[in-house]
BADOMAR-457213 format. One line per 8 residues: number of its first residue (from 1); their letters; for each residue x, y, z of N, C-alpha, C. Coordinates in steps of 0.05 Angstrom, whole numbers, plus 5000, padded with zeros to 4 digits. Example, Ala and Ser with C-alpha at 12.3 -4.5 7.8 and 13.67 -1.06 7.14 Angstrom:
<sites>
1	AS	5264:4886:5156:5246:4910:5156:5264:4934:5156  5257:4955:5142:5273:4979:5143:5258:5001:5157;
</sites>
This chain:
<sites>
1	MQTVLFIP	7439:6814:3843:7465:6823:3853:7481:6836:3831  7491:6860:3835:7506:6874:3815:7536:6867:3818  7549:6864:3796:7578:6860:3796:7591:6887:3790  7611:6894:3805:7625:6919:3800:7654:6912:3793  7664:6923:3772:7690:6917:3762:7708:6941:3768  7730:6936:3782:7749:6957:3788:7774:6952:3771  7781:6971:3755:7805:6969:3738:7826:6987:3748  7849:6976:3759:7870:6994:3767:7883:7008:3743;
9	CHDINKQH	7890:7032:3747:7902:7047:3725:7920:7069:3736  7932:7084:3718:7949:7107:3727:7932:7132:3723  7932:7148:3744:7918:7174:3740:7936:7193:3727  7927:7218:3724:7942:7237:3709:7967:7247:3723  7970:7239:3748:7995:7245:3762:8014:7220:3762  8007:7200:3747:8023:7175:3745:8024:7160:3771  8004:7164:3788:8002:7148:3813:7981:7127:3809  7984:7105:3823:7964:7084:3820:7938:7094:3832;
17	GIKLSHIL	7916:7087:3819:7890:7094:3829:7868:7081:3813  7844:7088:3819:7821:7077:3804:7807:7101:3792  7804:7100:3766:7789:7122:3753:7759:7118:3758  7746:7141:3762:7717:7139:3766:7703:7126:3743  7713:7132:3719:7700:7121:3695:7705:7091:3692  7723:7080:3708:7729:7052:3706:7715:7035:3727  7697:7048:3743:7681:7033:3762:7656:7027:3747  7655:7003:3736:7633:6996:3718:7614:6976:3729;
25	ESGEKMRD	7589:6979:3724:7570:6957:3729:7570:6939:3705  7564:6914:3709:7563:6895:3687:7546:6906:3664  7557:6904:3640:7542:6912:3617:7543:6941:3609  7556:6957:3625:7558:6986:3618:7576:6989:3594  7568:7006:3576:7583:7009:3551:7603:7032:3552  7623:7031:3535:7644:7051:3534:7633:7079:3529  7612:7082:3513:7601:7109:3508:7590:7120:3534  7580:7103:3552:7570:7112:3577:7593:7124:3594;
33	IKEINRHI	7617:7111:3592:7640:7120:3606:7648:7148:3596  7648:7151:3570:7654:7178:3559:7634:7199:3568  7609:7191:3569:7589:7210:3579:7594:7218:3608  7602:7199:3624:7608:7204:3652:7632:7223:3653  7653:7219:3637:7676:7237:3637:7668:7265:3628  7650:7267:3608:7641:7293:3599:7625:7307:3621  7608:7293:3635:7592:7305:3656:7609:7314:3679  7627:7297:3688:7645:7304:3711:7663:7327:3703;
41	GNEIRKAR	7674:7326:3679:7691:7347:3669:7677:7374:3668  7652:7373:3658:7636:7398:3657:7631:7409:3684  7625:7392:3703:7619:7401:3731:7645:7412:3744  7668:7400:3738:7693:7411:3748:7699:7438:3736  7693:7441:3710:7697:7467:3697:7680:7488:3710  7654:7482:3715:7636:7501:3727:7645:7508:3756  7655:7489:3771:7665:7494:3798:7690:7512:3797  7707:7506:3778:7732:7522:3775:7725:7551:3768;
49	ERAGLTQE	7706:7554:3749:7698:7581:3741:7684:7596:3763  7667:7582:3779:7654:7595:3801:7674:7604:3822  7696:7590:3824:7717:7597:3843:7735:7620:3832  7730:7628:3807:7745:7650:3795:7773:7642:3787  7778:7617:3780:7805:7608:3774:7808:7602:3744  7831:7608:3734:7838:7600:3707:7846:7570:3708  7848:7557:3685:7856:7530:3684:7884:7527:3696  7902:7546:3690:7929:7545:3701:7929:7548:3732;
57	QFGELVSL	7914:7567:3742:7912:7571:3771:7901:7546:3785  7880:7535:3773:7867:7511:3783:7886:7488:3783  7901:7484:3761:7920:7463:3759:7941:7464:3781  7951:7488:3786:7971:7492:3807:7959:7485:3834  7934:7493:3839:7921:7489:3864:7917:7459:3870  7910:7443:3849:7904:7415:3853:7926:7396:3842  7949:7407:3836:7972:7392:3827:7967:7377:3801  7956:7391:3781:7952:7380:3755:7963:7400:3734;
65	GTKNVSDI	7972:7389:3712:7981:7406:3690:7958:7419:3676  7962:7442:3663:7941:7456:3649:7928:7439:3628  7944:7424:3613:7934:7406:3593:7916:7385:3605  7924:7374:3628:7908:7354:3642:7881:7366:3650  7882:7390:3660:7857:7404:3668:7839:7407:3644  7850:7415:3622:7834:7419:3598:7822:7392:3589  7838:7371:3589:7829:7344:3581:7806:7335:3599  7809:7339:3625:7789:7330:3644:7763:7346:3639;
73	ERGVAGIT	7765:7372:3636:7741:7389:3632:7727:7383:3606  7741:7374:3586:7728:7367:3561:7718:7338:3560  7725:7322:3581:7716:7295:3582:7734:7276:3567  7757:7286:3558:7776:7269:3544:7790:7250:3563  7794:7259:3587:7808:7243:3608:7790:7241:3632  7790:7218:3645:7776:7214:3670:7793:7223:3694  7782:7221:3717:7797:7228:3741:7795:7205:3761  7814:7204:3779:7813:7183:3800:7797:7194:3824;
81	VSTLRRIC	7790:7177:3841:7776:7185:3865:7794:7203:3882  7820:7198:3883:7838:7215:3899:7840:7243:3886  7839:7245:3860:7839:7271:3847:7813:7286:3853  7791:7272:3852:7765:7284:3858:7765:7295:3887  7776:7279:3905:7777:7288:3933:7794:7313:3936  7817:7313:3922:7835:7336:3924:7821:7361:3913  7807:7358:3890:7793:7381:3879:7772:7391:3898  7756:7373:3910:7735:7381:3928:7746:7395:3953;
89	EKLSISSD	7768:7384:3963:7781:7396:3987:7791:7424:3981  7805:7428:3958:7816:7454:3952:7795:7475:3945  7772:7466:3933:7751:7485:3927:7730:7487:3949  7733:7471:3970:7714:7470:3992:7685:7464:3982  7683:7444:3965:7657:7435:3955:7653:7406:3960  7628:7397:3958:7621:7369:3961:7626:7354:3935  7634:7329:3937:7638:7313:3914:7611:7309:3899  7589:7310:3914:7563:7308:3901:7559:7330:3880;
97	LIIIGDQG	7570:7353:3885:7567:7375:3866:7580:7367:3839  7603:7353:3840:7617:7345:3816:7603:7320:3804  7595:7301:3820:7584:7276:3809:7555:7280:3800  7539:7294:3816:7511:7296:3810:7504:7323:3796  7519:7344:3803:7513:7370:3792:7499:7387:3813  7494:7412:3807:7483:7431:3827:7452:7428:3830  7439:7414:3812:7410:7409:3813:7394:7434:3819  7402:7456:3806:7387:7481:3808:7390:7496:3834;
105	KNDVKYLA	7410:7490:3850:7414:7505:3875:7422:7533:3868  7412:7552:3885:7420:7579:3880:7448:7585:3892  7459:7607:3886:7486:7613:3895:7489:7615:3925  7468:7623:3939:7469:7625:3968:7474:7597:3981  7459:7577:3971:7463:7550:3981:7491:7540:3975  7500:7546:3950:7526:7537:3942:7548:7549:3960  7545:7575:3965:7565:7589:3982:7564:7579:4011  7539:7574:4020:7536:7564:4048:7549:7537:4051;
113	ERLERLPP	7546:7520:4031:7559:7493:4032:7589:7496:4032  7599:7514:4016:7629:7518:4015:7638:7528:4042  7624:7547:4054:7632:7558:4080:7632:7537:4101  7612:7519:4100:7611:7497:4120:7635:7480:4120  7648:7477:4097:7671:7459:4095:7698:7472:4101  7698:7498:4106:7723:7511:4113:7733:7504:4140  7759:7502:4144:7770:7499:4171:7763:7524:4187  7762:7521:4214:7754:7543:4231:7769:7570:4226;
121	AQFAAVES	7795:7568:4223:7811:7593:4219:7803:7607:4193  7799:7591:4172:7791:7603:4146:7763:7614:4147  7745:7600:4161:7718:7610:4165:7718:7637:4179  7734:7639:4200:7736:7664:4216:7746:7687:4198  7765:7681:4181:7776:7701:4163:7754:7711:4143  7739:7692:4132:7717:7699:4114:7696:7715:4128  7689:7707:4152:7669:7721:4168:7678:7749:4174  7703:7753:4181:7713:7780:4187:7712:7797:4161;
129	FLNEVFQL	7720:7785:4139:7720:7799:4113:7691:7808:4106  7672:7790:4109:7645:7796:4103:7634:7818:4121  7641:7818:4146:7632:7839:4165:7643:7866:4156  7668:7867:4147:7679:7892:4136:7664:7901:4111  7658:7882:4094:7643:7889:4069:7616:7901:4076  7601:7887:4095:7575:7897:4102:7576:7924:4116  7597:7929:4131:7601:7956:4143:7606:7976:4121  7622:7970:4102:7627:7988:4079:7601:7994:4064;
137	FGTLQK	7585:7974:4059:7560:7978:4045:7542:7997:4062  7542:7992:4088:7526:8009:4106:7535:8038:4104  7561:8043:4103:7572:8070:4101:7565:8083:4074  7565:8067:4053:7559:8078:4026:7530:8085:4023  7512:8072:4038:7483:8076:4034:7474:8101:4049  7490:8113:4066:7482:8136:4082:7481:8161:4065;
</sites>
């Protein structure tokens, strides 16, 4: 039987929460926590860059300061589950992408997964936009 230790703490928005790095199995060492923070931070950075956002734009989108975004991306600071959820909702990505990584998925699968998570109205807008782009490409190829 594994023991899981939950340590309440303040997240970077000064709200009560549980940091992902503080959900520890018995015997896990602090360096493992830092490695988790680095991994999650790196995946957040990749997701932000794939979305074409600067740290400032991303911070505004997910209600974090630019310094906090930088600290998270470098693994200096951990994130709470609620912050992870907010990031995933705003970027329309799965939390698995942040926690596990892309595992070699190509961009088509990544984009398809993002599209699947859009609300119907946003999906319709993207679909309309893509149809216009494909029509433009068809016109240019003539």
